[in-house]
C-alpha positions, 0 to 999 in steps of 0.5 A, a space after each residue: 499499500 502506498 500513500 498516494 493510492 489512498 489520497 483522493 483523486 482531484 480532477 476536473 473531469 466529470 465523474 462517470 456517473 454524470 456522463 450519459 449511459 444506460 439507465 440503472 435497474 430500479 431495485 427496492 433500494 431505488 424505489 425507497 429513495 424515490 419515495 423519500 425524494 417525492 416526500 421532500 419534493 411536496 413543499 417545492 411543488 406547493 411553492 411552484 403552484 402557489 407562485 404561478 397560480 396567483 398574481 402574475 406580479 409574484 413571478 415578476 418579483 423574482 427578477 427585480 433589482 431588489 431581489 438581486 440585492 437580497 440574493 447577494 446579501 444572502 450568499 455573502 452570509 452563507 459563504 462567511 458562515 460556512 468558512 468560519 464553521 469549517 475553520 472551527 470544527 475541523 481542529 476541534 474534532 481533531 483535538 477531541 479525538 486524536 490528541 491528549 487535550 485536557 478534558 477532551 470528553 467534556 469538550 466533545 459533548 459540550 461542543 455539539 450542544 449549541 445546536 439546540 440553542 434556537 437562533 432567535 434566542 442566540 441572536 437576542 442573547 448577543 444583542 443583550 450581551 454584546 450590543 450597544 448599551 448591553 451587558 459588556 458595554 455596561 461592564 466596560 463603562 463601569 471599569 474603564 469609562 467606555 461609553 460605546 462599543 462597535 455595533 453588533 447589528 448587520 453582517 458582522 453580528 449575524 455572521 458571528 452568531 450563526 458561525 457559533 450555532 452552525 459549526 457543530 454541523 461540520 464537527 459531528 460528521 468530521 468526528 465520525 469520519 475520524 473514528 473510521 479513518 485508518 491511522 496507518 496512512 498517517 503513520 506511514 507519512 510520519 515514517 517517511 519523515 513528514 511532521 504532524 502539520 504536513 501529515 494532517 494537511 496532505 493525508 488527514 485533511 483530504 480524507 476528511 473532505 466528504 465529511 467536511 463537504 457534508 457538514 459545510 453543506 448543512 451549515 450553508 443550507 441552515 444559514 440560508 434558511 435561518 430567520 431568528 438570528 438575521 431578523 433580530 440582528 437586522 441583516 435582511 436575507 431571503 428568509 427574513 423577506 419570506 417571513 415578512 410576506 407570509 405574516 403581512 400579505 394576504 396573498 402568499 404568492 409573493 412569499 412563495 416566489 421568494 421561497 422558490 429563489 431560496 430553492 434555486 440558491 440551494 440547488 446552486 450550492 448542491 451543484 457546487 458540492 457535486 462538482 467538487 466531490 470528485 472521484 476520490 477514494 476515501 477508504 483503504 485499498 489493501 487488506 488489514 485490520 484497522 487499529 486505534 489511532 495513536 494519541 498525539 502529544 501536544 507538548 507545548 501546544 497543549 494549553 493553547 489548544 485548551 484555550 481554543 476549545 474553552 473559547 469555542 465552548 464558552 462563546 457558543 454555549 457558556 455565554 448564552 447559558 450564563 445570560 439565561 441563568 441571569 434572567 432566570 435568577 433576576 425573575 425569581 428574585 422579583 417574584 415572577 413565575 419561572 416554573 416549567 411545564 413538564 408536559 412540554 419536556 415530555 412532548 419535546 423528547 417524544 417528537 425529537 426521538 420519533 423524528 431521529 428514528 424515522 429521519 435516519 431510516 429515510 436517510 439510509 437508502 438515500 445515502 447508500 444510493 448516493 455513495 454506492 449506486 451513482 447515476 443521474 437518477 441517484 444524483 437527482 434523489 440526493 439533490 432533491 432530499 436536500 431542498 427541505 433543509 434550505 426552505 424556511 420552516 414556515 414554507 414547509 409547514 404551510 405546504 404540508 397543511 395544504 396537502 394535509 387538508 386536501 390529500 392526507 386528511 386522516 393524518 392532518 392535525 396529528 403528530 404523524 404529519 408533524 414527524 413528516 415535517 421533521 423528516 422533510 426539514 432535517 433529512 440532510 443532517 442524517 444523510 450527510 453523516 451516513 454518506 461520510 462514513 459510508 465513503 470510508 468503507 471499502 466496497 470490496 468488503 461487501 463484494 467479497 460477502 456477496 461472493 460468499 453467497 450472502 444476499 444484498 440485505 444480509 450484506 447491508 445488515 451484517 457488513 455495511 451497517 456495523 461499519 457505518 454505525 458511527 455515522 448513523 448515530 451521529 446523524 440521528 443525534 443531529 436530527 434529535 438536537 435540531 428537532 428539539 429547537 424547531 419552531 415554525 413547523 411545530 407551531 403550525 402542524 402540532 395538534 391542538 394543545 400540543 406544546 414543546 419547549 421551543 414553542 413555550 420559549 417563543 410564546 414567552 419571548 414574544 410577550 417579553 417575559 424573558 425571565 419566564 423564557 429563560 427556564 425552559 430554554 435552560 431545560 431545553 439545553 439540559 434535556 437535549 444534552 443528556 442523550 447527546 452526551 450518552 451517544 458521544 461518550 458511547 462512541 468515544 469509549 468504544 473507539 478508544 484504545 486500551 492503555 496497553 495498546 495505545 501508542 503516542 506521538 510526540 508533537 514538539 515544535 520541530 516535529 510540527 514544522 516538519 
């Protein structure tokens, strides 16, 4: 085995599955993928019908100059947030899995919890803590006489908040891929005289490209669809414009037209992802047993790395929680009712658990088709299943209301339709993690099992499934965390009297009862953190080597620059 044969092949030539050829034979796996794609396509069909069946000015709105301005602002925000998320998540994943970073299990759990903080809460906390006349400005005024700090609103504030909220989208699949990566390739590079930094740049990073791309895609699509942070921080994007039209206009055709522009932008992002994915192999090509990776000793870089991890978790999780605790304590001291309705906690856990299970089940055939059965059909299925994540939750919810009233009447106003909405919205979060893990599994292992007489389902269940289990768990955990904080779909599609933590938080904040909103927000983080901690600590313990089998690599400054 050579290092070169395991490095992804980067080429401008289009992959074979994008070139004209014979149509693939439809298998049950293909039919399952088509059914999932058809489900996700329902909101897009609704938007097209709504746009072109209403006033003709709705379609003309797409080509106005003002629309182009909002488009540029949205794309700029997406680019900044995606780049920032990758810059934080990749080193964070490596530090918490491959090094002797102090408290790395603690950082591994707490670094994914920003996913459960609703963006409207994060935006409001940022304004209260860092905005003009906020908590930081008051402290600086008391200590140093500073009467004004830089304005938090606009692009800087929206980028800052969304980066801190979205970097876990990249962190989760990258961690799952690092667990599956064969460390012998990195060891061989070091044996040839390459230092840790050069090995990471030339071996580890290229092999992580599918996971980084999957996470970056989720970060980009989430930013494109976010409403809470951009509205509070006053940065106009397409989602904000869509929400304003839905709330203020009697004719929703204009909002549907703007939502279609979001679909077009999402298709552009997906096209870039497909074009840059290449034909690289991300699995080992020779036989052998994958050993646990050697732990890298950070040496003098240990405490700077600790400071980096603490800063990331402090800004993205500890600071918002501290502000929430301050609100809750102040409300309690003033005699306000800061109790919690435990039925909302149970509803949130049940809905999120069901969403995680069914979304992951729907994502498995999509991921297998995208990685193992590449064709124009499977590329189209993969593309369509990402569209729901780019749409505002209110657009998806109203589309399902339309189909629930006219087509799926038996499940209208039931939790079943709500779970369907969660599947449409969060399917890419599960599929991305599964695809990243599946790309690291050598298909020859599956071919060998079939050669020994095993059927396709036996191979999937006994060979493929155990190998991609870290990615499946990572995807399920991501969907669970996202569902816990989902607001628009829950408000519109939830059965009468059905309340979750997120809807309760929204109700209190819209009525300016911030102390009462702080307690369910804290419970939301805790309730989400317990299952997330269980999954992450389970993966960490199962992937860790025993002390007797663990080797170390010293990363002194000379070796780092080698």
